All heavy atoms as TSV, in Angstrom:
chain	resi	resn	atom	element	x	y	z
A	1	MET	N	N	-9.457	11.361	35.381
A	1	MET	CA	C	-9.712	11.758	34.071
A	1	MET	C	C	-9.028	10.842	33.076
A	1	MET	O	O	-7.989	10.417	33.275
A	1	MET	CB	C	-9.198	13.222	33.868
A	1	MET	CG	C	-9.633	13.890	32.712
A	1	MET	SD	S	-9.315	15.659	32.942
A	1	MET	CE	C	-9.587	16.240	31.403
A	2	ALA	N	N	-9.723	10.487	31.962
A	2	ALA	CA	C	-9.232	9.574	31.047
A	2	ALA	C	C	-8.111	10.196	30.101
A	2	ALA	O	O	-8.141	11.441	29.912
A	2	ALA	CB	C	-10.396	9.006	30.132
A	3	LYS	N	N	-7.292	9.369	29.622
A	3	LYS	CA	C	-6.197	9.830	28.771
A	3	LYS	C	C	-6.834	10.216	27.346
A	3	LYS	O	O	-7.789	9.576	26.880
A	3	LYS	CB	C	-5.169	8.738	28.463
A	3	LYS	CG	C	-4.228	8.529	29.553
A	3	LYS	CD	C	-3.221	7.526	28.958
A	3	LYS	CE	C	-2.638	6.613	30.033
A	3	LYS	NZ	N	-1.715	5.715	29.522
A	4	ARG	N	N	-6.358	11.229	26.722
A	4	ARG	CA	C	-6.839	11.569	25.402
A	4	ARG	C	C	-6.119	10.794	24.331
A	4	ARG	O	O	-4.918	10.811	24.291
A	4	ARG	CB	C	-6.605	13.027	25.172
A	4	ARG	CG	C	-7.119	13.548	23.932
A	4	ARG	CD	C	-7.108	15.065	23.916
A	4	ARG	NE	N	-8.175	15.460	23.009
A	4	ARG	CZ	C	-8.912	16.644	23.135
A	4	ARG	NH1	N	-8.485	17.428	24.127
A	4	ARG	NH2	N	-9.772	16.950	22.429
A	5	GLY	N	N	-6.846	10.064	23.481
A	5	GLY	CA	C	-6.199	9.300	22.430
A	5	GLY	C	C	-5.878	7.932	22.893
A	5	GLY	O	O	-6.122	6.958	22.175
A	6	GLY	N	N	-5.326	7.729	24.105
A	6	GLY	CA	C	-5.022	6.470	24.599
A	6	GLY	C	C	-4.191	5.602	23.638
A	6	GLY	O	O	-3.261	6.042	23.053
A	7	ASN	N	N	-4.687	4.358	23.488
A	7	ASN	CA	C	-3.955	3.358	22.605
A	7	ASN	C	C	-4.534	3.359	21.316
A	7	ASN	O	O	-4.096	2.597	20.415
A	7	ASN	CB	C	-4.084	1.971	23.300
A	7	ASN	CG	C	-3.309	1.904	24.579
A	7	ASN	OD1	O	-2.207	2.537	24.688
A	7	ASN	ND2	N	-3.705	1.158	25.533
A	8	ALA	N	N	-5.487	4.175	20.959
A	8	ALA	CA	C	-6.185	4.099	19.637
A	8	ALA	C	C	-5.153	4.528	18.548
A	8	ALA	O	O	-4.356	5.383	18.769
A	8	ALA	CB	C	-7.407	4.952	19.581
A	9	ILE	N	N	-5.302	3.880	17.375
A	9	ILE	CA	C	-4.500	4.260	16.285
A	9	ILE	C	C	-5.445	4.854	15.223
A	9	ILE	O	O	-6.553	4.464	15.060
A	9	ILE	CB	C	-3.706	3.103	15.669
A	9	ILE	CG1	C	-4.541	2.001	15.264
A	9	ILE	CG2	C	-2.576	2.714	16.633
A	9	ILE	CD1	C	-3.919	0.843	14.506
A	10	PHE	N	N	-4.946	5.791	14.422
A	10	PHE	CA	C	-5.748	6.439	13.399
A	10	PHE	C	C	-5.535	5.736	12.187
A	10	PHE	O	O	-4.422	5.335	11.798
A	10	PHE	CB	C	-5.412	7.880	13.246
A	10	PHE	CG	C	-5.844	8.818	14.378
A	10	PHE	CD1	C	-4.977	8.998	15.536
A	10	PHE	CD2	C	-7.067	9.291	14.410
A	10	PHE	CE1	C	-5.391	9.843	16.541
A	10	PHE	CE2	C	-7.474	10.079	15.505
A	10	PHE	CZ	C	-6.573	10.339	16.554
A	11	ILE	N	N	-6.729	5.611	11.459
A	11	ILE	CA	C	-6.646	4.869	10.167
A	11	ILE	C	C	-7.395	5.763	9.185
A	11	ILE	O	O	-8.169	6.548	9.508
A	11	ILE	CB	C	-7.333	3.455	10.189
A	11	ILE	CG1	C	-8.727	3.531	10.689
A	11	ILE	CG2	C	-6.410	2.544	11.050
A	11	ILE	CD1	C	-9.457	2.284	10.497
A	12	LYS	N	N	-7.152	5.428	7.844
A	12	LYS	CA	C	-7.820	6.151	6.851
A	12	LYS	C	C	-8.769	5.108	6.099
A	12	LYS	O	O	-8.307	3.976	5.760
A	12	LYS	CB	C	-6.821	6.628	5.737
A	12	LYS	CG	C	-7.406	7.522	4.678
A	12	LYS	CD	C	-6.517	7.857	3.513
A	12	LYS	CE	C	-5.135	8.235	3.800
A	12	LYS	NZ	N	-4.396	8.744	2.561
A	13	LEU	N	N	-9.941	5.420	5.948
A	13	LEU	CA	C	-10.982	4.677	5.157
A	13	LEU	C	C	-11.108	5.290	3.806
A	13	LEU	O	O	-11.615	6.350	3.643
A	13	LEU	CB	C	-12.293	4.567	5.938
A	13	LEU	CG	C	-12.422	3.991	7.256
A	13	LEU	CD1	C	-13.733	4.154	7.934
A	13	LEU	CD2	C	-12.008	2.539	7.260
A	14	VAL	N	N	-10.631	4.512	2.771
A	14	VAL	CA	C	-10.659	5.048	1.403
A	14	VAL	C	C	-11.767	4.405	0.583
A	14	VAL	O	O	-11.983	3.223	0.686
A	14	VAL	CB	C	-9.295	4.705	0.735
A	14	VAL	CG1	C	-9.196	5.291	-0.623
A	14	VAL	CG2	C	-8.124	5.272	1.548
A	15	SER	N	N	-12.417	5.324	-0.207
A	15	SER	CA	C	-13.533	4.833	-1.039
A	15	SER	C	C	-13.030	3.959	-2.217
A	15	SER	O	O	-11.989	4.194	-2.728
A	15	SER	CB	C	-14.147	6.116	-1.661
A	15	SER	OG	O	-15.130	5.748	-2.594
A	16	THR	N	N	-13.965	2.928	-2.491
A	16	THR	CA	C	-13.639	1.987	-3.576
A	16	THR	C	C	-14.249	2.400	-4.855
A	16	THR	O	O	-14.177	1.737	-5.860
A	16	THR	CB	C	-13.965	0.588	-3.242
A	16	THR	OG1	O	-15.419	0.538	-2.911
A	16	THR	CG2	C	-13.130	0.090	-1.976
A	17	ALA	N	N	-15.073	3.506	-4.825
A	17	ALA	CA	C	-15.894	3.910	-5.947
A	17	ALA	C	C	-14.914	4.459	-7.117
A	17	ALA	O	O	-13.878	5.040	-6.751
A	17	ALA	CB	C	-16.857	4.963	-5.492
A	18	THR	N	N	-15.471	4.381	-8.289
A	18	THR	CA	C	-14.699	4.972	-9.416
A	18	THR	C	C	-15.578	5.999	-10.119
A	18	THR	O	O	-16.811	5.936	-10.168
A	18	THR	CB	C	-14.285	3.993	-10.351
A	18	THR	OG1	O	-15.495	3.182	-10.872
A	18	THR	CG2	C	-13.242	3.043	-9.787
A	19	LEU	N	N	-14.951	6.965	-10.651
A	19	LEU	CA	C	-15.606	7.996	-11.442
A	19	LEU	C	C	-15.952	7.460	-12.864
A	19	LEU	O	O	-15.346	6.467	-13.302
A	19	LEU	CB	C	-14.696	9.246	-11.554
A	19	LEU	CG	C	-14.447	9.951	-10.273
A	19	LEU	CD1	C	-13.428	10.990	-10.372
A	19	LEU	CD2	C	-15.713	10.524	-9.649
A	20	PRO	N	N	-16.845	8.135	-13.702
A	20	PRO	CA	C	-17.216	7.520	-14.959
A	20	PRO	C	C	-15.912	7.423	-15.951
A	20	PRO	O	O	-16.079	6.568	-16.783
A	20	PRO	CB	C	-18.120	8.751	-15.480
A	20	PRO	CG	C	-18.668	9.309	-14.341
A	20	PRO	CD	C	-17.610	9.340	-13.270
A	21	ASP	N	N	-14.823	8.199	-15.735
A	21	ASP	CA	C	-13.767	8.018	-16.581
A	21	ASP	C	C	-12.821	6.931	-16.063
A	21	ASP	O	O	-11.664	6.806	-16.659
A	21	ASP	CB	C	-13.058	9.418	-16.698
A	21	ASP	CG	C	-12.514	9.946	-15.464
A	21	ASP	OD1	O	-12.740	9.364	-14.403
A	21	ASP	OD2	O	-11.895	11.036	-15.471
A	22	GLY	N	N	-13.202	6.246	-15.002
A	22	GLY	CA	C	-12.308	5.177	-14.547
A	22	GLY	C	C	-11.352	5.404	-13.331
A	22	GLY	O	O	-10.818	4.559	-12.845
A	23	ARG	N	N	-11.199	6.759	-13.062
A	23	ARG	CA	C	-10.351	7.036	-11.872
A	23	ARG	C	C	-10.992	6.794	-10.627
A	23	ARG	O	O	-12.233	6.897	-10.490
A	23	ARG	CB	C	-9.927	8.557	-11.981
A	23	ARG	CG	C	-9.086	8.822	-13.230
A	23	ARG	CD	C	-8.738	10.394	-13.206
A	23	ARG	NE	N	-9.946	11.154	-13.370
A	23	ARG	CZ	C	-10.196	12.225	-12.579
A	23	ARG	NH1	N	-9.287	12.749	-11.861
A	23	ARG	NH2	N	-11.238	12.930	-12.759
A	24	LYS	N	N	-10.214	6.583	-9.530
A	24	LYS	CA	C	-10.817	6.428	-8.118
A	24	LYS	C	C	-11.262	7.893	-7.718
A	24	LYS	O	O	-10.727	8.855	-8.203
A	24	LYS	CB	C	-9.810	5.945	-7.216
A	24	LYS	CG	C	-9.342	4.566	-7.383
A	24	LYS	CD	C	-10.226	3.619	-6.806
A	24	LYS	CE	C	-9.690	2.182	-6.949
A	24	LYS	NZ	N	-10.619	1.249	-6.422
A	25	THR	N	N	-12.215	7.920	-6.826
A	25	THR	CA	C	-12.687	9.264	-6.344
A	25	THR	C	C	-11.670	9.974	-5.406
A	25	THR	O	O	-11.636	11.193	-5.408
A	25	THR	CB	C	-14.030	9.189	-5.588
A	25	THR	OG1	O	-13.847	8.308	-4.426
A	25	THR	CG2	C	-15.112	8.577	-6.421
A	26	GLY	N	N	-10.938	9.146	-4.650
A	26	GLY	CA	C	-9.887	9.707	-3.831
A	26	GLY	C	C	-10.464	10.269	-2.451
A	26	GLY	O	O	-9.803	10.766	-1.650
A	27	TYR	N	N	-11.824	10.006	-2.212
A	27	TYR	CA	C	-12.382	10.470	-1.013
A	27	TYR	C	C	-12.112	9.487	0.138
A	27	TYR	O	O	-12.056	8.350	-0.100
A	27	TYR	CB	C	-13.898	10.576	-1.241
A	27	TYR	CG	C	-14.609	11.368	-0.144
A	27	TYR	CD1	C	-14.557	12.781	-0.146
A	27	TYR	CD2	C	-15.232	10.754	0.955
A	27	TYR	CE1	C	-15.146	13.482	0.889
A	27	TYR	CE2	C	-15.914	11.537	1.903
A	27	TYR	CZ	C	-15.775	12.900	1.912
A	27	TYR	OH	O	-16.388	13.673	2.847
A	28	TYR	N	N	-11.884	10.073	1.306
A	28	TYR	CA	C	-11.560	9.225	2.483
A	28	TYR	C	C	-12.032	9.884	3.777
A	28	TYR	O	O	-12.295	11.041	3.797
A	28	TYR	CB	C	-10.160	8.883	2.603
A	28	TYR	CG	C	-9.222	10.112	2.825
A	28	TYR	CD1	C	-8.959	10.521	4.105
A	28	TYR	CD2	C	-8.717	10.897	1.798
A	28	TYR	CE1	C	-8.149	11.673	4.324
A	28	TYR	CE2	C	-7.906	11.997	2.027
A	28	TYR	CZ	C	-7.634	12.331	3.317
A	28	TYR	OH	O	-6.894	13.448	3.513
A	29	TYR	N	N	-12.251	9.020	4.716
A	29	TYR	CA	C	-12.614	9.399	6.146
A	29	TYR	C	C	-11.412	9.002	6.991
A	29	TYR	O	O	-10.772	7.947	6.713
A	29	TYR	CB	C	-13.795	8.599	6.647
A	29	TYR	CG	C	-15.122	9.044	6.032
A	29	TYR	CD1	C	-15.683	8.281	5.001
A	29	TYR	CD2	C	-15.873	10.042	6.506
A	29	TYR	CE1	C	-16.832	8.638	4.489
A	29	TYR	CE2	C	-17.008	10.352	5.997
A	29	TYR	CZ	C	-17.598	9.732	4.946
A	29	TYR	OH	O	-18.822	9.995	4.381
A	30	VAL	N	N	-11.178	9.793	8.088
A	30	VAL	CA	C	-10.074	9.478	9.050
A	30	VAL	C	C	-10.879	9.099	10.281
A	30	VAL	O	O	-11.704	9.836	10.741
A	30	VAL	CB	C	-9.097	10.588	9.296
A	30	VAL	CG1	C	-8.116	10.191	10.453
A	30	VAL	CG2	C	-8.372	10.827	8.033
A	31	THR	N	N	-10.540	7.974	10.970
A	31	THR	CA	C	-11.099	7.449	12.158
A	31	THR	C	C	-10.131	6.738	12.948
A	31	THR	O	O	-8.996	6.620	12.589
A	31	THR	CB	C	-12.370	6.486	11.803
A	31	THR	OG1	O	-13.064	6.232	12.963
A	31	THR	CG2	C	-11.903	5.312	11.173
A	32	LYS	N	N	-10.519	6.430	14.165
A	32	LYS	CA	C	-9.544	5.658	14.970
A	32	LYS	C	C	-10.090	4.265	15.300
A	32	LYS	O	O	-11.232	4.022	15.247
A	32	LYS	CB	C	-9.209	6.394	16.278
A	32	LYS	CG	C	-10.297	6.955	17.082
A	32	LYS	CD	C	-9.833	7.801	18.228
A	32	LYS	CE	C	-10.990	8.513	18.794
A	32	LYS	NZ	N	-10.608	9.178	20.089
A	33	LYS	N	N	-9.093	3.397	15.638
A	33	LYS	CA	C	-9.435	2.004	15.842
A	33	LYS	C	C	-8.551	1.497	17.086
A	33	LYS	O	O	-7.522	1.960	17.298
A	33	LYS	CB	C	-9.004	1.269	14.543
A	33	LYS	CG	C	-8.737	-0.266	14.715
A	33	LYS	CD	C	-8.339	-0.766	13.297
A	33	LYS	CE	C	-7.354	-1.893	13.367
A	33	LYS	NZ	N	-7.221	-2.573	12.194
A	34	ASN	N	N	-9.277	0.647	17.834
A	34	ASN	CA	C	-8.581	0.138	19.004
A	34	ASN	C	C	-7.792	-1.083	18.655
A	34	ASN	O	O	-8.234	-2.132	18.249
A	34	ASN	CB	C	-9.750	-0.244	20.090
A	34	ASN	CG	C	-9.051	-0.819	21.350
A	34	ASN	OD1	O	-7.890	-0.821	21.523
A	34	ASN	ND2	N	-9.961	-1.139	22.341
A	35	PRO	N	N	-6.400	-1.030	18.740
A	35	PRO	CA	C	-5.633	-2.134	18.310
A	35	PRO	C	C	-5.599	-3.264	19.290
A	35	PRO	O	O	-5.164	-4.330	18.907
A	35	PRO	CB	C	-4.131	-1.547	18.261
A	35	PRO	CG	C	-4.235	-0.383	19.277
A	35	PRO	CD	C	-5.671	0.149	19.187
A	36	ARG	N	N	-6.122	-3.095	20.454
A	36	ARG	CA	C	-6.172	-4.185	21.516
A	36	ARG	C	C	-7.343	-5.051	21.342
A	36	ARG	O	O	-7.551	-6.064	21.901
A	36	ARG	CB	C	-5.991	-3.705	22.892
A	36	ARG	CG	C	-4.565	-3.118	23.056
A	36	ARG	CD	C	-4.271	-2.918	24.518
A	36	ARG	NE	N	-5.071	-1.778	25.116
A	36	ARG	CZ	C	-5.196	-1.499	26.332
A	36	ARG	NH1	N	-4.481	-2.184	27.185
A	36	ARG	NH2	N	-5.905	-0.450	26.814
A	37	SER	N	N	-8.365	-4.532	20.581
A	37	SER	CA	C	-9.596	-5.327	20.354
A	37	SER	C	C	-9.315	-6.594	19.631
A	37	SER	O	O	-8.661	-6.571	18.636
A	37	SER	CB	C	-10.570	-4.452	19.650
A	37	SER	OG	O	-11.747	-5.176	19.403
A	38	LEU	N	N	-9.838	-7.707	20.106
A	38	LEU	CA	C	-9.616	-9.010	19.423
A	38	LEU	C	C	-10.229	-9.095	18.058
A	38	LEU	O	O	-9.821	-9.727	17.230
A	38	LEU	CB	C	-10.151	-10.089	20.303
A	38	LEU	CG	C	-9.538	-10.193	21.698
A	38	LEU	CD1	C	-10.127	-11.371	22.495
A	38	LEU	CD2	C	-8.029	-10.587	21.527
A	39	ASN	N	N	-11.371	-8.399	17.911
A	39	ASN	CA	C	-12.042	-8.460	16.590
A	39	ASN	C	C	-11.410	-7.627	15.479
A	39	ASN	O	O	-11.506	-8.033	14.316
A	39	ASN	CB	C	-13.471	-7.933	16.741
A	39	ASN	CG	C	-14.280	-8.939	17.620
A	39	ASN	OD1	O	-14.006	-10.031	17.796
A	39	ASN	ND2	N	-15.273	-8.349	18.304
A	40	THR	N	N	-10.714	-6.574	15.782
A	40	THR	CA	C	-10.130	-5.677	14.792
A	40	THR	C	C	-8.626	-5.615	14.749
A	40	THR	O	O	-8.121	-4.972	13.972
A	40	THR	CB	C	-10.680	-4.299	14.898
A	40	THR	OG1	O	-10.239	-3.754	16.207
A	40	THR	CG2	C	-12.172	-4.168	14.787
A	41	ALA	N	N	-8.091	-6.424	15.566
A	41	ALA	CA	C	-6.485	-6.321	15.672
A	41	ALA	C	C	-5.846	-6.747	14.414
A	41	ALA	O	O	-4.856	-5.961	14.023
A	41	ALA	CB	C	-6.034	-7.191	16.849
A	42	ASP	N	N	-6.262	-7.788	13.804
A	42	ASP	CA	C	-5.463	-8.286	12.619
A	42	ASP	C	C	-6.188	-8.223	11.311
A	42	ASP	O	O	-5.758	-8.568	10.320
A	42	ASP	CB	C	-5.018	-9.719	12.885
A	42	ASP	CG	C	-6.149	-10.646	13.271
A	42	ASP	OD1	O	-7.277	-10.137	13.497
A	42	ASP	OD2	O	-5.940	-11.888	13.159
A	43	ARG	N	N	-7.498	-7.770	11.342
A	43	ARG	CA	C	-8.195	-7.726	10.037
A	43	ARG	C	C	-8.427	-6.344	9.636
A	43	ARG	O	O	-8.443	-5.289	10.442
A	43	ARG	CB	C	-9.554	-8.438	10.182
A	43	ARG	CG	C	-10.583	-7.796	11.032
A	43	ARG	CD	C	-11.868	-8.633	11.122
A	43	ARG	NE	N	-12.724	-8.122	12.124
A	43	ARG	CZ	C	-13.863	-7.467	11.796
A	43	ARG	NH1	N	-14.180	-7.335	10.601
A	43	ARG	NH2	N	-14.578	-6.889	12.845
A	44	LYS	N	N	-8.607	-6.111	8.329
A	44	LYS	CA	C	-8.812	-4.816	7.800
A	44	LYS	C	C	-10.226	-4.427	7.918
A	44	LYS	O	O	-11.172	-5.322	7.649
A	44	LYS	CB	C	-8.451	-4.702	6.358
A	44	LYS	CG	C	-7.011	-5.017	6.091
A	44	LYS	CD	C	-6.126	-3.827	6.394
A	44	LYS	CE	C	-4.667	-4.077	6.108
A	44	LYS	NZ	N	-3.909	-2.941	6.352
A	45	LEU	N	N	-10.544	-3.162	8.265
A	45	LEU	CA	C	-11.944	-2.791	8.435
A	45	LEU	C	C	-12.582	-2.410	7.074
A	45	LEU	O	O	-11.884	-1.864	6.249
A	45	LEU	CB	C	-12.098	-1.542	9.374
A	45	LEU	CG	C	-11.697	-1.910	10.771
A	45	LEU	CD1	C	-11.828	-0.527	11.592
A	45	LEU	CD2	C	-12.571	-2.839	11.422
A	46	GLU	N	N	-13.878	-2.673	6.945
A	46	GLU	CA	C	-14.632	-2.189	5.775
A	46	GLU	C	C	-15.913	-1.706	6.142
A	46	GLU	O	O	-16.562	-2.394	7.015
A	46	GLU	CB	C	-14.839	-3.401	4.759
A	46	GLU	CG	C	-13.663	-3.804	3.947
A	46	GLU	CD	C	-14.048	-4.913	2.920
A	46	GLU	OE1	O	-15.193	-5.237	2.809
A	46	GLU	OE2	O	-13.138	-5.396	2.300
A	47	PHE	N	N	-16.316	-0.489	5.700
A	47	PHE	CA	C	-17.479	0.059	6.077
A	47	PHE	C	C	-18.296	0.541	4.886
A	47	PHE	O	O	-17.645	0.881	3.808
A	47	PHE	CB	C	-17.265	1.302	6.990
A	47	PHE	CG	C	-16.893	1.026	8.345
A	47	PHE	CD1	C	-15.531	1.129	8.695
A	47	PHE	CD2	C	-17.680	0.509	9.260
A	47	PHE	CE1	C	-15.094	0.975	10.004
A	47	PHE	CE2	C	-17.264	0.232	10.669
A	47	PHE	CZ	C	-15.965	0.374	10.912
A	48	ARG	N	N	-19.678	0.628	4.904
A	48	ARG	CA	C	-20.364	1.142	3.778
A	48	ARG	C	C	-20.735	2.545	4.242
A	48	ARG	O	O	-21.519	2.788	5.165
A	48	ARG	CB	C	-21.565	0.332	3.600
A	48	ARG	CG	C	-22.370	0.669	2.359
A	48	ARG	CD	C	-23.506	-0.373	2.141
A	48	ARG	NE	N	-24.519	0.117	1.311
A	48	ARG	CZ	C	-24.488	0.075	0.033
A	48	ARG	NH1	N	-23.462	-0.365	-0.645
A	48	ARG	NH2	N	-25.548	0.670	-0.636
A	49	LYS	N	N	-20.165	3.554	3.573
A	49	LYS	CA	C	-20.363	4.947	3.988
A	49	LYS	C	C	-20.606	5.827	2.684
A	49	LYS	O	O	-20.501	5.231	1.471
A	49	LYS	CB	C	-19.103	5.537	4.600
A	49	LYS	CG	C	-18.750	4.849	5.933
A	49	LYS	CD	C	-17.642	5.381	6.608
A	49	LYS	CE	C	-17.701	6.609	7.299
A	49	LYS	NZ	N	-18.685	6.643	8.415
A	50	TYR	N	N	-21.009	7.058	2.865
A	50	TYR	CA	C	-21.407	7.899	1.738
A	50	TYR	C	C	-20.194	8.612	1.127
A	50	TYR	O	O	-19.374	9.180	1.785
A	50	TYR	CB	C	-22.413	8.943	2.288
A	50	TYR	CG	C	-22.873	9.849	1.253
A	50	TYR	CD1	C	-23.811	9.398	0.294
A	50	TYR	CD2	C	-22.419	11.219	1.053
A	50	TYR	CE1	C	-24.373	10.220	-0.673
A	50	TYR	CE2	C	-22.913	12.008	0.132
A	50	TYR	CZ	C	-23.900	11.536	-0.752
A	50	TYR	OH	O	-24.406	12.449	-1.759
A	51	ASP	N	N	-20.121	8.476	-0.155
A	51	ASP	CA	C	-19.107	9.085	-0.994
A	51	ASP	C	C	-19.817	10.363	-1.748
A	51	ASP	O	O	-20.471	10.022	-2.660
A	51	ASP	CB	C	-18.418	8.175	-1.934
A	51	ASP	CG	C	-17.170	8.840	-2.540
A	51	ASP	OD1	O	-17.104	10.055	-2.629
A	51	ASP	OD2	O	-16.368	8.045	-3.188
A	52	PRO	N	N	-19.533	11.562	-1.326
A	52	PRO	CA	C	-20.157	12.674	-1.978
A	52	PRO	C	C	-19.813	12.841	-3.442
A	52	PRO	O	O	-20.498	13.599	-4.210
A	52	PRO	CB	C	-19.843	13.820	-1.119
A	52	PRO	CG	C	-18.649	13.451	-0.456
A	52	PRO	CD	C	-18.705	12.008	-0.249
A	53	ARG	N	N	-18.687	12.370	-3.876
A	53	ARG	CA	C	-18.219	12.500	-5.170
A	53	ARG	C	C	-18.980	11.691	-6.229
A	53	ARG	O	O	-19.074	12.125	-7.356
A	53	ARG	CB	C	-16.697	12.319	-5.241
A	53	ARG	CG	C	-15.941	13.093	-4.410
A	53	ARG	CD	C	-14.631	13.513	-4.893
A	53	ARG	NE	N	-14.023	14.555	-4.028
A	53	ARG	CZ	C	-12.814	14.469	-3.548
A	53	ARG	NH1	N	-11.987	13.433	-3.915
A	53	ARG	NH2	N	-12.370	15.281	-2.812
A	54	VAL	N	N	-19.488	10.591	-5.804
A	54	VAL	CA	C	-20.401	9.720	-6.639
A	54	VAL	C	C	-21.814	9.855	-6.130
A	54	VAL	O	O	-22.737	9.260	-6.782
A	54	VAL	CB	C	-19.899	8.340	-6.822
A	54	VAL	CG1	C	-18.589	8.300	-7.575
A	54	VAL	CG2	C	-19.779	7.692	-5.506
A	55	ARG	N	N	-22.051	10.455	-5.064
A	55	ARG	CA	C	-23.389	10.663	-4.498
A	55	ARG	C	C	-24.173	9.314	-4.201
A	55	ARG	O	O	-25.324	9.199	-4.480
A	55	ARG	CB	C	-24.327	11.501	-5.393
A	55	ARG	CG	C	-23.829	12.943	-5.563
A	55	ARG	CD	C	-24.780	13.708	-6.443
A	55	ARG	NE	N	-24.360	15.052	-6.560
A	55	ARG	CZ	C	-24.835	15.879	-7.383
A	55	ARG	NH1	N	-25.806	15.548	-8.126
A	55	ARG	NH2	N	-24.391	17.113	-7.501
A	56	GLN	N	N	-23.439	8.421	-3.598
A	56	GLN	CA	C	-24.052	7.122	-3.132
A	56	GLN	C	C	-23.198	6.557	-2.037
A	56	GLN	O	O	-22.044	6.849	-1.814
A	56	GLN	CB	C	-24.214	6.241	-4.359
A	56	GLN	CG	C	-23.024	5.887	-5.168
A	56	GLN	CD	C	-23.306	5.043	-6.403
A	56	GLN	OE1	O	-23.564	3.887	-6.204
A	56	GLN	NE2	N	-23.346	5.713	-7.558
A	57	HIS	N	N	-23.796	5.533	-1.416
A	57	HIS	CA	C	-23.026	4.686	-0.364
A	57	HIS	C	C	-22.261	3.653	-1.140
A	57	HIS	O	O	-22.733	2.952	-1.981
A	57	HIS	CB	C	-24.019	4.061	0.553
A	57	HIS	CG	C	-24.530	5.083	1.532
A	57	HIS	ND1	N	-25.595	5.902	1.290
A	57	HIS	CD2	C	-24.266	5.419	2.905
A	57	HIS	CE1	C	-25.900	6.683	2.310
A	57	HIS	NE2	N	-25.010	6.274	3.279
A	58	VAL	N	N	-20.924	3.627	-0.706
A	58	VAL	CA	C	-20.015	2.600	-1.315
A	58	VAL	C	C	-19.186	1.990	-0.140
A	58	VAL	O	O	-19.226	2.483	0.940
A	58	VAL	CB	C	-19.074	3.228	-2.390
A	58	VAL	CG1	C	-19.890	3.666	-3.563
A	58	VAL	CG2	C	-18.321	4.357	-1.801
A	59	ILE	N	N	-18.419	0.959	-0.506
A	59	ILE	CA	C	-17.559	0.315	0.522
A	59	ILE	C	C	-16.328	1.174	0.603
A	59	ILE	O	O	-15.677	1.599	-0.329
A	59	ILE	CB	C	-17.109	-1.055	-0.084
A	59	ILE	CG1	C	-18.331	-1.908	-0.167
A	59	ILE	CG2	C	-16.134	-1.663	0.936
A	59	ILE	CD1	C	-19.084	-2.293	1.143
A	60	PHE	N	N	-15.898	1.403	1.840
A	60	PHE	CA	C	-14.657	2.039	2.165
A	60	PHE	C	C	-13.732	1.133	2.886
A	60	PHE	O	O	-14.155	0.417	3.834
A	60	PHE	CB	C	-14.930	3.254	3.143
A	60	PHE	CG	C	-15.394	4.571	2.547
A	60	PHE	CD1	C	-16.729	4.574	1.975
A	60	PHE	CD2	C	-14.623	5.599	2.304
A	60	PHE	CE1	C	-17.086	5.740	1.345
A	60	PHE	CE2	C	-15.017	6.736	1.739
A	60	PHE	CZ	C	-16.315	6.831	1.233
A	61	LYS	N	N	-12.493	0.933	2.464
A	61	LYS	CA	C	-11.548	0.041	3.049
A	61	LYS	C	C	-10.427	0.663	3.796
A	61	LYS	O	O	-10.051	1.856	3.484
A	61	LYS	CB	C	-10.947	-0.841	1.923
A	61	LYS	CG	C	-11.962	-1.747	1.260
A	61	LYS	CD	C	-11.269	-2.724	0.369
A	61	LYS	CE	C	-12.306	-3.654	-0.287
A	61	LYS	NZ	N	-11.684	-4.641	-1.086
A	62	GLU	N	N	-10.081	0.028	4.834
A	62	GLU	CA	C	-8.984	0.591	5.673
A	62	GLU	C	C	-7.566	0.696	4.948
A	62	GLU	O	O	-7.146	-0.263	4.287
A	62	GLU	CB	C	-8.858	-0.213	6.957
A	62	GLU	CG	C	-7.727	0.169	7.819
A	62	GLU	CD	C	-7.523	-0.801	8.991
A	62	GLU	OE1	O	-8.419	-1.620	9.277
A	62	GLU	OE2	O	-6.456	-0.764	9.622
A	63	GLU	N	N	-6.883	1.777	5.151
A	63	GLU	CA	C	-5.476	1.933	4.749
A	63	GLU	C	C	-4.740	2.594	5.860
A	63	GLU	O	O	-5.385	3.222	6.797
A	63	GLU	CB	C	-5.341	2.881	3.533
A	63	GLU	CG	C	-5.637	2.171	2.225
A	63	GLU	CD	C	-5.396	3.025	1.055
A	63	GLU	OE1	O	-4.710	4.100	1.233
A	63	GLU	OE2	O	-5.774	2.652	-0.021
A	64	LYS	N	N	-3.443	2.414	5.910
A	64	LYS	CA	C	-2.648	2.929	6.948
A	64	LYS	C	C	-2.520	4.453	6.769
A	64	LYS	O	O	-2.311	4.910	5.620
A	64	LYS	CB	C	-1.234	2.371	6.904
A	64	LYS	CG	C	-0.480	2.453	8.180
A	64	LYS	CD	C	0.685	1.630	8.198
A	64	LYS	CE	C	1.016	1.174	9.601
A	64	LYS	NZ	N	2.184	0.296	9.681
A	65	LEU	N	N	-2.572	5.306	7.775
A	65	LEU	CA	C	-2.444	6.619	7.702
A	65	LEU	C	C	-1.016	7.068	7.840
A	65	LEU	O	O	-0.290	6.640	8.755
A	65	LEU	CB	C	-3.301	7.305	8.796
A	65	LEU	CG	C	-3.416	8.805	8.831
A	65	LEU	CD1	C	-4.262	9.235	7.585
A	65	LEU	CD2	C	-4.275	9.274	10.058
A	66	LYS	N	N	-0.523	7.842	6.868
A	66	LYS	CA	C	0.853	8.343	6.996
A	66	LYS	C	C	1.001	9.191	8.105
A	66	LYS	O	O	0.231	10.230	8.236
A	66	LYS	CB	C	1.278	8.972	5.620
A	66	LYS	CG	C	1.216	8.026	4.454
A	66	LYS	CD	C	1.570	8.828	3.209
A	66	LYS	CE	C	1.400	7.874	1.998
A	66	LYS	NZ	N	1.673	8.551	0.751
A	67	SER	N	N	1.980	8.988	9.044
A	67	SER	CA	C	2.115	9.861	10.121
A	67	SER	C	C	3.651	10.248	10.325
A	67	SER	O	O	4.483	9.758	9.911
A	67	SER	CB	C	1.647	9.177	11.427
A	67	SER	OG	O	2.260	7.902	11.555
C-alpha cells in the first residue's frame, strides 16, 4: 500500500485578477507539488484557472502555504 501524502508539499495558487475597484480577488486553490521532480523543483508554478469572483479564467501563481 502506498504512503498517503508521501513527499508532496502543499502549495497555494493565488489569483492575479483584480476587482473593478483595484483590489485583488483573494481567491486561491490549494494543491500539491512533487518537490523531487526536476521540472518543478526550483521554479514557481503558474496555471490558468477559473476565478469565480471575476467570472473568467486568469493566471494563478504559486505561493507558499502557511503551515
